[in-house]
C-alpha positions in Angstrom: 19.0 -19.1 -29.2 19.7 -15.6 -27.8 16.8 -13.9 -29.5 14.4 -16.6 -28.2 15.6 -15.9 -24.6 15.2 -12.2 -25.1 11.6 -12.7 -26.3 10.8 -14.9 -23.3 12.2 -12.2 -21.0 10.1 -9.6 -22.6 7.0 -11.7 -22.4 7.6 -12.5 -18.8 8.2 -9.0 -17.6 4.6 -7.6 -17.5 3.3 -10.7 -15.7 6.1 -10.4 -13.2 5.3 -6.7 -12.6 1.7 -7.5 -12.0 2.6 -10.2 -9.5 4.8 -7.8 -7.6 2.1 -5.2 -7.1 -1.6 -5.4 -7.4 -2.2 -1.8 -6.3 -4.2 0.1 -8.9 -2.8 3.5 -10.1 -5.6 5.5 -8.6 -5.0 4.0 -5.1 -1.3 4.9 -5.4 -2.2 8.4 -6.5 -4.7 8.8 -3.6 -2.1 7.7 -1.1 0.5 10.1 -2.6 -2.0 13.1 -2.6 -2.9 12.4 1.1 0.8 12.0 2.0 1.7 15.2 0.3 -1.2 17.1 2.0 0.2 16.0 5.3 3.9 16.5 4.6 4.1 19.3 2.2 3.5 20.0 -1.5 7.1 19.8 -2.7 8.9 17.7 -5.3 10.9 16.0 -2.5 7.6 14.9 -0.8 6.3 13.6 -4.1 9.3 11.4 -4.4 9.2 10.3 -0.8 5.4 9.6 -0.8 5.7 7.7 -4.0 8.5 5.7 -2.5 6.3 5.0 0.5 3.3 3.6 -1.4 5.6 1.5 -3.5 7.2 0.1 -0.4 3.8 -0.6 1.2 2.7 -2.3 -2.0 5.7 -4.5 -2.0 4.9 -5.7 1.6 1.1 -6.2 1.6 -1.5 -7.0 -1.1 -4.0 -4.4 -2.2 -6.9 -6.4 -0.7 -5.1 -6.3 2.7 -4.5 -2.6 2.3 -8.2 -2.0 1.6 -9.2 -4.2 4.6 -6.9 -2.3 6.9 -8.1 1.1 5.7 -11.7 -0.1 6.1 -11.0 -1.1 9.7 -9.3 2.2 10.5 -12.3 4.1 9.0 -14.8 2.0 10.9 -12.9 2.5 14.2 -13.7 6.2 13.9 -17.5 5.5 13.7 -19.5 5.5 16.9 -22.1 3.0 17.8 -22.5 -0.7 18.5 -21.9 -1.9 14.9 -18.5 -0.3 14.8 -17.3 -1.7 18.1 -16.4 -5.0 16.5 -13.7 -3.2 14.5 -12.1 -2.0 17.7 -12.0 -5.2 19.8 -11.6 -8.2 17.5 -8.1 -9.6 17.4 -8.5 -10.2 13.6 -9.2 -6.6 13.0 -6.2 -5.6 15.2 -3.9 -7.9 13.2 -5.1 -6.4 9.9 -4.2 -2.9 11.1 -0.9 -4.1 12.6 0.1 -5.5 9.2 -0.5 -2.2 7.6 1.3 -0.3 10.4 4.4 -2.6 9.9 4.4 -1.9 6.2 4.1 1.9 6.9 6.9 1.8 9.4 9.2 0.0 6.9 8.2 2.6 4.2 8.9 5.4 6.7 12.4 4.1 7.4 13.3 3.5 3.7 11.7 6.6 2.2 11.7 9.5 4.8 
Protein backbone atom coordinates (compact mmCIF):
# COMPACT_ATOMS: atom_id res chain seq x y z
CA UNK A 1 0.00 0.00 0.00
CA UNK A 2 2.78 2.41 0.84
CA UNK A 3 4.58 2.01 -2.50
CA UNK A 4 1.31 2.67 -4.35
CA UNK A 5 0.86 5.93 -2.47
CA UNK A 6 4.44 6.94 -3.26
CA UNK A 7 3.89 6.28 -6.95
CA UNK A 8 0.72 8.37 -6.93
CA UNK A 9 2.57 11.23 -5.24
CA UNK A 10 5.36 11.10 -7.80
CA UNK A 11 2.91 11.07 -10.68
CA UNK A 12 0.93 13.97 -9.27
CA UNK A 13 3.91 16.23 -8.64
CA UNK A 14 4.63 17.44 -12.23
CA UNK A 15 0.98 18.23 -12.87
CA UNK A 16 0.72 20.13 -9.61
CA UNK A 17 3.85 22.10 -10.46
CA UNK A 18 2.41 23.04 -13.85
CA UNK A 19 -0.84 24.17 -12.26
CA UNK A 20 1.01 26.37 -9.80
CA UNK A 21 2.89 28.33 -12.46
CA UNK A 22 2.36 28.62 -16.17
CA UNK A 23 5.23 31.07 -16.73
CA UNK A 24 7.69 29.75 -19.33
CA UNK A 25 11.36 29.67 -18.41
CA UNK A 26 12.33 32.27 -20.99
CA UNK A 27 9.79 34.75 -19.56
CA UNK A 28 11.20 34.20 -16.08
CA UNK A 29 14.76 34.65 -17.37
CA UNK A 30 13.81 37.84 -19.23
CA UNK A 31 12.31 39.28 -16.04
CA UNK A 32 15.38 38.36 -14.00
CA UNK A 33 17.76 39.90 -16.58
CA UNK A 34 15.77 43.15 -16.62
CA UNK A 35 15.52 43.21 -12.83
CA UNK A 36 19.26 42.67 -12.46
CA UNK A 37 20.02 45.35 -15.04
CA UNK A 38 18.01 47.77 -12.92
CA UNK A 39 19.17 46.67 -9.46
CA UNK A 40 22.72 45.41 -9.96
CA UNK A 41 24.51 42.44 -11.41
CA UNK A 42 25.20 40.62 -8.15
CA UNK A 43 24.43 37.18 -6.83
CA UNK A 44 22.17 38.72 -4.22
CA UNK A 45 20.14 40.46 -6.94
CA UNK A 46 19.93 37.21 -8.90
CA UNK A 47 18.34 35.58 -5.87
CA UNK A 48 16.04 38.53 -5.15
CA UNK A 49 14.94 38.96 -8.77
CA UNK A 50 14.31 35.22 -9.11
CA UNK A 51 12.26 35.34 -5.93
CA UNK A 52 10.27 38.27 -7.33
CA UNK A 53 9.26 36.57 -10.57
CA UNK A 54 8.41 33.39 -8.68
CA UNK A 55 6.17 35.43 -6.40
CA UNK A 56 4.53 37.26 -9.30
CA UNK A 57 3.94 33.92 -11.04
CA UNK A 58 2.25 32.59 -7.92
CA UNK A 59 -0.21 35.51 -7.90
CA UNK A 60 -1.15 36.01 -11.57
CA UNK A 61 -1.29 33.81 -14.65
CA UNK A 62 1.17 34.17 -17.47
CA UNK A 63 -1.62 35.35 -19.79
CA UNK A 64 -2.49 38.13 -17.34
CA UNK A 65 1.19 39.04 -17.05
CA UNK A 66 1.53 39.29 -20.85
CA UNK A 67 -1.67 41.35 -21.05
CA UNK A 68 -0.41 43.80 -18.43
CA UNK A 69 3.00 44.11 -20.10
CA UNK A 70 1.25 44.76 -23.42
CA UNK A 71 -0.90 47.49 -21.91
CA UNK A 72 2.15 49.11 -20.30
CA UNK A 73 4.02 49.02 -23.62
CA UNK A 74 1.08 50.45 -25.55
CA UNK A 75 0.69 53.26 -23.03
CA UNK A 76 4.12 54.49 -24.09
CA UNK A 77 3.08 54.73 -27.75
CA UNK A 78 1.69 58.01 -29.01
CA UNK A 79 -1.34 58.33 -31.22
CA UNK A 80 -5.05 57.71 -31.24
CA UNK A 81 -4.87 53.91 -31.33
CA UNK A 82 -2.82 53.78 -28.16
CA UNK A 83 -5.18 56.08 -26.26
CA UNK A 84 -7.59 53.21 -25.50
CA UNK A 85 -4.84 51.60 -23.42
CA UNK A 86 -4.65 54.68 -21.23
CA UNK A 87 -8.29 55.39 -20.48
CA UNK A 88 -10.22 52.14 -20.41
CA UNK A 89 -11.04 50.81 -16.93
CA UNK A 90 -10.35 47.23 -18.08
CA UNK A 91 -6.82 48.18 -19.08
CA UNK A 92 -6.28 50.01 -15.81
CA UNK A 93 -7.42 46.94 -13.84
CA UNK A 94 -5.09 44.64 -15.81
CA UNK A 95 -2.12 46.84 -14.90
CA UNK A 96 -3.30 47.24 -11.29
CA UNK A 97 -3.32 43.45 -10.89
CA UNK A 98 0.29 43.27 -12.06
CA UNK A 99 1.27 46.17 -9.80
CA UNK A 100 -0.25 44.41 -6.77
CA UNK A 101 1.70 41.24 -7.61
CA UNK A 102 4.88 43.29 -8.01
CA UNK A 103 4.29 45.06 -4.69
CA UNK A 104 3.86 41.72 -2.94
CA UNK A 105 7.05 40.45 -4.57
CA UNK A 106 8.88 43.61 -3.48
CA UNK A 107 7.85 43.09 0.13
CA UNK A 108 8.74 39.41 0.20
CA UNK A 109 11.94 39.45 -1.86
CA UNK A 110 13.66 42.82 -1.43
